[in-house]
N, C-alpha and C positions, 0 to 999 in steps of 0.2 A: 610524507606521511610514513610513519615507522610500520613494519610489518604486522605488529600487534594491533595497531589502529585499524590497519586495513582490513585485518581479519574481523574486528569488532563491526566495522562498517558493513562488511560482507554478511554479517549475522543480522544486521538490521535490514538489509536489502532482502535477505531471505525471509525475514519475519513479515515484511510488507508483501513479498510474493506469496506467502501462505494466506495471508488477509485477503489478498486479490482473488486468490482460489475460492475462499469463502464467499467473497462477494459475487462471484461467478454463479455459484449455486443458488444464492438469494436472488439474483436477477432472474435466474430460470424459474425459481419458485414464484416470483412476482407475475410471471406471465400465466400462471395456472389459476382456475377458477377457485381453489381452496388452497392458496399458498401455505398456510400455517400448519396443514396436516399433510404436507407432501414430502417426499425423501430428499428432494434438493433443498428445501428449508432446513431440515434437520441436520443434512450434511453441512450446510453453511454455518449453522448454529454450532455445530460441534467442532468446525475448523476454528471459529472464533474462540470458543473455549479452550482450545489447544493453545492458540497464540497467546493467551494470558501467561502461559508458562514461560514461553520466549521472551515476554515483555519483563518479566521479573528478573531474567538474566541480563537482558539487554540495558536495563536501567542502571545495572551495576557499572556499566562502562561509560556511559554518557550523561551529561547533564540532561534533565528532563526537557528543558527549552530546545536543547540541541537535536535530541533524538526525535522529539515530537516533529520538529521541522524536517529533519531528514526523512523520518519514516512518511510522513504526509506528502512529501513531494515524490518520493518513489512510489507510493501507492497511487497518487493521482496520475503519474506517468503510465503505471502499468494498467490502471483502470481505462485511461484513454486508449492505450494501444488494444486492450481487450475489447473495449466498444467499437473500435474501428475494424479489427479483424474478425471477431465472433459474432458481433450483433449488427454489423453493417451500419454504424452509426458515423455521423460526418462531424467534423470540427469546423467551426466557423473562425473567421480571422482572429476576433477577439479572444476566442479560447485558446488558440495557437499562441497568441501574444502572451495571454496569461501563463501558459506552460513555459514558455521561455523566460518569463519574469520569476516564476518559481524555481526553475533550475539556476538561474542567476542568484537568488536568494541564499539558496544552499552553498553555492560556491563561496559567496562571501562569508556566510556563517562559518563554514568548515575553514576557511583560509584564515580568519581573524579571531576564531574562537580559542 
């Protein structure tokens, strides 16, 4: 993979990390009695809005199908890690298998695209 392509991929991973941060705040808001009027909700909402700017630039570098798949898998992995570490959630065997298959699909997609 060329250095430019690696930098572009890092930007997509960073964008997924930004969205995972927004999801963190939305999860915190969901635990409140009035989630839509809470600071965590509006923080998550703002982070998602900021991520739209990143999407515009990221879409210049990748095909929509490729960036969607890469972004989705990175986001899923980050959210699974966040759920385990920050919210004490557990993954069952089928969820672990699903994560492995998702990563495998990205390896195939980036290798042959």
